[in-house]
N, C-alpha and C positions, 0 to 999 in steps of 0.2 A: 473066834469074833466074825464082825459081822460090816459087811461091805454091802456097798450100792451098785444096782447096772443100769446103765437109761438106754433104753430100745425106741428105736419111732416107729410110728405107728401108721401105715398110707392107706385109711380109711379114703371110701370113696365117697363122693357131696352128701349124700344121703345119711350117709353114718357120721359123719364129722358133722352136720345137722342134728344129729341125734345126740352126739357127745357133746357137744355145745351146750344144749338145751340140758342135759340131765347136770353138766359141770354147774351153768348158772342156776338151777334149781335147787344143786346141794349147795350152793353159798346163799342161796336166799333165805332158804331152811337155818343155814347156820346163824346167819344174821340176826332174825326171828327168835330163834333161842338163845343168842348171846345176849339182847335184851332182856329176855325175860332170866336169867343169870346174873346180869347184870343189877337189875332190881331184887335180887336176894338179900338177905339178912347179913350175913357171914359167908366166909370160903367154902366152908364145907355143906355149904346147900348150892355148891357149883360142882362137885364130884360128879362120879361117873354115875355113880347109885341115884342121887338125888335129880339130877338132870334127868333119868330115864323115866322118877315114878312123875315128873313134873311134863315129859313133852313126848312120850312114845304113843299116846292113844291120840293125841292129835297131831304126830309125824302121820300117823296109819292116816288117820281122818284125809290127808290131804293128800292120798295115795303113795304112799313111802310103802314098799316093804320091808317086812321087818327088819332083816339085815341092813341094807342099805340106810334105815332110819338111826339105826342103833350107832351107825357109822356118823351118821352128822352127829350124834349124841356126845359120842367122846371125842370127836375134832371138837368141838366148844368146849369139851371139858379138859384136854387133854393144852388147851389156848390158854384156858385163864389158870390152871397148875404153874403152866411156863411162865406166865405174868406174873404169878402171886410169887415165884421162884428168884425173875429177877428181879420183883419190888424189894423182896427182903436182902436181895444179896447187893442192891445198893446201884444196883446199873442204871436204876432211871430216876437216881440223886436223894437226897436224905428226905424223911416224912415230909419236912417242915416248906419244900422247895414247889414252887408252885407246877414245876414237872410232873413230879411224882404227883400230885394231887390229880394232875389233869389225865394223867396215864391211868390212876387207879379211880378216876370218877367216871371213866366213861365207856361206856361197851365195846367190846373188841369186834370189829369190825373185818370182814373178809371179800375179797374183792370178787367180781362174776367168774372172775376165770382162776381163782388159787387153786391149786391142786386139791383133789380129795382122795382118801386112801379105799383102795376096794381090799377085801380077803378071796379067800378061793372060792366060797361060796357067791361071788357074785362074779368073781372073775378067773378062767380058768387057761393056762396056756397050752398049746398045740407044740412042741418044740420040732417035731420032725418036718410039719409043715409052714412052721412059720408065722403061725396064725393063731391067735386069741380069741376068745368068746367072753363076752362083756356085758354085764348088766345096765342099761339105761331105761330111761323113763317110759319109754315110745318099745320098753321091752328086751328082750334079750336079743345081741346082734353077734350075730357067728362069723368064725372065718376072717376077721379084720388081719390082713397081712402087716408084719414089721419086720421090720431090717435091724442089723447091727450087726458087730465084727464077729469072726467064729469063737473068739475066746469070749464076748460077753453070751453068747448064745449057748456054750460050754457049762459057761456055772450057772445060767437061771436052767438048765437042765438037770444039771450034778445037784447045784445045793440052794436054788431057791427056796426061803423059809417066810413064813411072814406076808405081811401087806403089800401090798403094790399101790404107786400112788400116779392117778392119772395127772398130767400134766398138756394145758395148754399157752404155748408161750411161740411166739414170731411167725402166728400163723401155720404151725404143726405142732404135732400129737405127740405125745411121749407120756412112755410108763415107766417108772423107776421101782425097780424089784429090789426087794431086800434078801442076801445070800449070807448064808451061814457058811466058812469056811474053817477050817482046820488050820491053827496058826502052827508053825515050827517050832518047836521046843526050845527057849532062848540060849542062847551061848552065856552060859554062866563064868566063864571063865573067859572075858574078851583079852586078845595078843595087846590089846591095845586100844587106841580110841580115834575118832576125828572129829575134831571141831569144826564145828559151824559157824561163820560168822554173818548174818544178813545184813546186808548196808543196802543202800539205795544207789550210789556208782554203780556200787557192785554187788547184785543183789545176793549171791554166794558167795564167799569167799573160804577155804579147808586150809587147814592146818600143814598139809600134807602138800610143798614148798607154793604153799599160796595159790592153791589151785585157786581162778577166779570161773564163775559162772554167769552167763546174759551181763554181760557189762554193756560196752560202749554200742555195740549194735539193739540190744534193745531197747537203752535209753536214748536213743534218734529213734525208735519207731514211737518210745511215750512221745515225744517233743512235738512228735509229727502230728498223731492222734491227736492232741492237745491243741496242737495250731489250727487243725480242720476243723475241729468242735467246734473252738472262739470262731473263726469266719462264717461257716455256716449257722450261726446261732445269731454272729451279727446281722448275718444276710436275711434272716427273717421271713424267707418267702415260702412259698407251699412246699417248694422242688428242696426246697436247703430242709426244711421240717421233717419232707420225707425220705431223704438222704442221711439225718440223722436219728431217724426211727429204721432207718434202716441197719445202722452202722451202731446201732445202740450195743449189741454185743459182742459184735466184733471184738473188740480189745479184752471183752473179761473169756471169751475162747482161746484168744492168742494168749492171755495171761495163765488159763489153765494147762495149755499145751506145754508151754515152757518150764512150770513147777512141773509136770510130769515129768518131762526129760531130763531134769536137774533133779530130782528126787531119785529117780531109777537109777541114775551113775553115780551117785551118793551111797544109794544102799549097795549095788551090785559091788563098788570097790569093794565097803565095809566086809559085805557078804565073803567077798573073795581072798579078804586077807588077815579075817577072823579079827576085825576087831569092832567096836561098839560105836556108835555116833552122839555127839555130844550137841546139844542145842541150844542158842541163847532163848530163857524164856520171855517171851517180849507180850504177852499180855497187859493188853491196857495202854501201850506203847504213844498209840495216838493221842489217848487223853493226859498222856504226862508229860512230852517234851514238850519246847515252845518252838516253833520256827518260825520264817521269815516266810513271807508268801510263797517264793517259789519254790522252796524248800519241800513249803507246807501239801501242795502240789505234787512233788514228786513223792512221797512219804505216801502220801493217800489212795497213788495211784497202782500200788500194784499188791497183789492178797499175800502177805506176808502168812496170813492163820492158815490163806488156803496150802500153802506149800512147806509148812511145817504137818499141818494135817496127812498131806502126802507122803513125807518121809518117814512119819511116826506109822503110819497102815502097810507100808511096803516093808520097813521094818521088823513089825510083828511079826507080818505074812513069812520071810525070810529067817525070825527066829537069831535079827540083829539085836543089841541091848541099844538101848534107846534111854537117854534120861535129857531134862530139862537143867541149865544151869543159871544161876542170876547174873544178868548180864551187868552188873554196875562194877563200872570200872575196870572194863576190860580194853577197851578204847586207849586208857592212861597208864595202866599197867607196865611195866617191862616182865614178857614172858621168859626173858634170860635170868635176869635181876631179882625181881620182884618187886624193883621200886615201883612207886606210882606218884603221878606229879602231871595235872594239868599240862602243863609247857612239856611234857613227852609228847605230847602230840602237834608236832611241827605244823605240818599240813594238813590236809585230810588225806591223802593219800601218804604220807611220810610220818614215820613216826622216829625218832632222837632220844635214847634214853637219856638223861643229864647224871644216873650217877656211871652205869658202864659203859657208856659209851654206843653202844650197839646201833644201829640205825635198820630199817627192817621196813617192808610195806606195812600202813597200819592196820589194813584187814584181816594182812596173815599174821601179825603181832596179837590179835585179837580173840582169832579164830586158835592161835595156840594155848590162850589162856582160858578161852571156851575147853579145849581138851584136856589142859592142866583139870581143870574144876570138875569135869567129867569123871575124869578117875576117884575125883574126892567123894564125889556124888553117888557113883556107884559102889565103894568102899565102904559107905554109911549105909546104903541100901541093903546091899548086899551081908556084911559083916557088920550089924548097928551094935556089938557090944567091941569091936576091935577100940583100939585107944590110938592114938597118936603120938609121937615123940613125948609129947607135954604132958601124957597122961591122960589127956581129955577124951572123951568118949565122942568118936567121930559122927555117931549122930546128932549129940548136941552142937558139934561145931558147923555139923549144916544147916542146921534148924536158927544159927545163929548167923548165917552168911553176912548178912548187912551189914556186920560188924566191920570197918573196911582192914584196919591191924589186925585183926585175926582173920580176915582172908588172906595177908599178903603172908601172914605167919602159913600159911595151909598151904599155898602155893609154891613156896618158898622149899616146903617141906617135901612136895611130890616130884617139884624137880630133881631134887638132891638125889631120891630114893631111884624115881625112873632114869 
């Protein structure tokens, strides 16, 4: 499996100036080539080979060496491939919308300080001295120091493979290295599952007695950050804008740290008990839900996709089974009897089943539903020819999981078996 490791460079002022000039020159060249690529007739004219035949000689004439010129070409070609895939998937709207036409009809632009890739011909690592040698437009610079954690240093020394990206952010220089690590073989016979419910009041609640992570304390921090930003924006002075810039990534760093802590605890518990992890598939949740303005701010201020990615890659490294389940009606379905009704959700935190009368924390009930569905999805994936009590193949039921009545039947059958 592939993971990335970030290290911080400590260049001198002269070295930093050379790195900055190189980054600006690379992105200026990428913007020029992007304009040329946009004017091409069709998508096949924007592939790496087509752009290389178009621009390689021009980039060499501009003073670029062979390998850095190829990196500029690949960077632009990959950007257009990504845009093509997003347009095809409908991520920018339908073809007849203004947004689709605006994005498809404009050349891709690269910021002056956008990250730029390097391979082993342009960048070499000296692990023992913690220095790097890197190509710049002013020549090759050697012995630039870098700092990182001992674990990151070990990963770079043992598992680094492929390209590394040079990044300038908040006045600091970073290298982001790709590493190939061997994943632990997945436990194909988990002893059970940990259902994970994602929410706003409690970022994460598990099916283990409703254990909640990052609840009120984190919400207080988020509300405080929103209030501080609003006050600084309303003030509008130079010092206020300076403080806004200084704290721009503070909440993002805090969120990443909390997400790492949460994901590590969940995966460690699953590995210790030999269980798998079931997580709600919240892809596109921001576009699907309709919320009032205060709730909207709370929903958009947390990196749920990042938390999901952290749990998934940590689970893969530990050999813990990981599945995503359909989140539909998990908050309305009783995890004890399977009765589904909107009125079951009495309040934000209270779940009261109108059929069997069970009373539970709403997030804990949802996590139990996720746990049950994870068992069912895993059975459908690992035993595609197995059939449930009704004789219907499990894989077929999993694919048709959006049918609520069939979902309820499946969950009740699992509850009786387990």
